[in-house]
C-alpha positions as CSV (number, residue, x, y, z in Angstrom):
1,M,-57.2,-86.7,-1.1
2,K,-54.2,-87.4,0.9
3,R,-51.9,-84.6,1.5
4,R,-48.2,-85.0,1.7
5,M,-46.1,-82.8,4.0
6,V,-43.0,-81.4,2.3
7,I,-39.8,-81.7,4.5
8,I,-36.6,-79.5,4.1
9,G,-33.7,-81.4,5.9
10,N,-35.6,-82.7,8.9
11,I,-37.8,-79.6,8.9
12,P,-41.5,-79.4,7.5
13,A,-41.4,-76.6,4.8
14,A,-44.5,-74.8,6.3
15,V,-42.0,-74.0,9.5
16,F,-39.3,-73.2,7.7
17,I,-41.5,-70.7,5.4
18,I,-42.8,-69.2,8.7
19,V,-39.5,-68.9,10.0
20,F,-37.9,-67.3,7.1
21,A,-40.8,-65.0,7.1
22,I,-40.6,-63.7,10.5
23,G,-36.9,-63.3,10.2
24,A,-37.4,-61.3,7.2
25,A,-39.2,-58.8,9.6
26,A,-36.0,-58.7,12.0
27,A,-33.8,-57.3,9.2
28,E,-33.8,-53.4,9.7
29,P,-35.0,-51.6,6.9
30,G,-32.9,-49.4,4.7
31,D,-29.4,-51.3,5.9
32,K,-28.8,-53.1,2.5
33,M,-25.4,-54.9,3.9
34,K,-27.4,-56.1,7.0
35,A,-30.1,-57.3,4.5
36,R,-27.9,-58.9,2.5
37,R,-26.0,-61.0,5.1
38,Y,-28.9,-61.9,6.7
39,A,-30.3,-63.1,3.0
40,D,-26.9,-65.1,2.7
41,S,-27.3,-66.4,6.2
42,I,-30.7,-67.8,5.9
43,S,-30.3,-69.2,2.5
44,L,-27.2,-71.1,4.1
45,V,-29.6,-72.7,6.8
46,H,-31.2,-75.4,4.4
47,D,-27.9,-76.6,2.7
48,N,-25.7,-76.4,5.6
49,P,-27.1,-75.4,9.1
50,E,-24.1,-76.1,11.0
51,Q,-22.1,-73.5,8.9
52,A,-25.0,-71.1,9.2
53,Y,-24.9,-71.5,12.8
54,R,-21.2,-70.7,12.9
55,R,-21.5,-67.7,10.7
56,A,-24.7,-66.4,12.5
57,S,-22.8,-66.6,15.8
58,G,-20.1,-64.8,14.3
59,W,-21.9,-62.2,12.9
60,A,-24.0,-62.0,16.4
61,G,-20.5,-61.3,17.8
62,E,-19.9,-58.5,15.4
63,A,-23.1,-56.5,16.3
64,G,-25.4,-58.4,13.9
65,G,-27.9,-57.8,16.2
66,H,-31.8,-59.5,15.8
67,P,-31.2,-60.7,12.5
68,A,-27.9,-62.7,13.3
69,R,-29.6,-64.1,16.2
70,Y,-32.9,-65.1,14.4
71,C,-30.4,-66.7,11.7
72,A,-28.3,-68.6,14.5
73,A,-31.9,-69.9,15.9
74,A,-33.1,-70.9,12.5
75,A,-29.9,-72.9,12.0
76,M,-30.4,-74.8,15.1
77,I,-34.0,-75.8,13.8
78,G,-31.8,-77.2,10.8
79,M,-29.6,-79.0,13.1
80,G,-32.6,-80.6,15.1
81,H,-32.3,-78.5,18.3
82,A,-35.7,-77.0,17.9
83,A,-36.7,-76.8,21.8
84,E,-33.5,-74.8,22.4
85,A,-34.1,-72.6,19.0
86,A,-37.8,-72.1,20.0
87,Q,-36.7,-70.7,23.2
88,R,-34.1,-68.3,21.6
89,L,-36.9,-67.1,19.3
90,E,-39.1,-66.4,22.1
91,D,-36.3,-64.7,23.7
92,L,-35.6,-62.7,20.6
93,E,-39.3,-61.6,20.5
94,G,-39.1,-60.4,24.1
95,D,-36.2,-58.3,23.5
96,R,-37.7,-56.7,20.3
97,R,-40.9,-55.8,22.5
98,S,-38.9,-53.9,25.1
């Protein structure tokens, strides 16, 4: 039986799902507005990663914190900058642990 990999943009679907799941944990519980903004940003990653990156970067400048930085990294994956996105995600995880 041959398995077929599902691709979303240039991203294997499994990677997108993992990125989305990890990012969901980045949204701080109880903050409905931040959670909504996170959901809007991450859903835009699939359709228009460049716009998602611009929005997430702006949000990060408005004290969006980890969720905004995470969305920006996810958008970078969608734009084909996986290595830089991976570094940003590692930095983000390091910040969360400290």
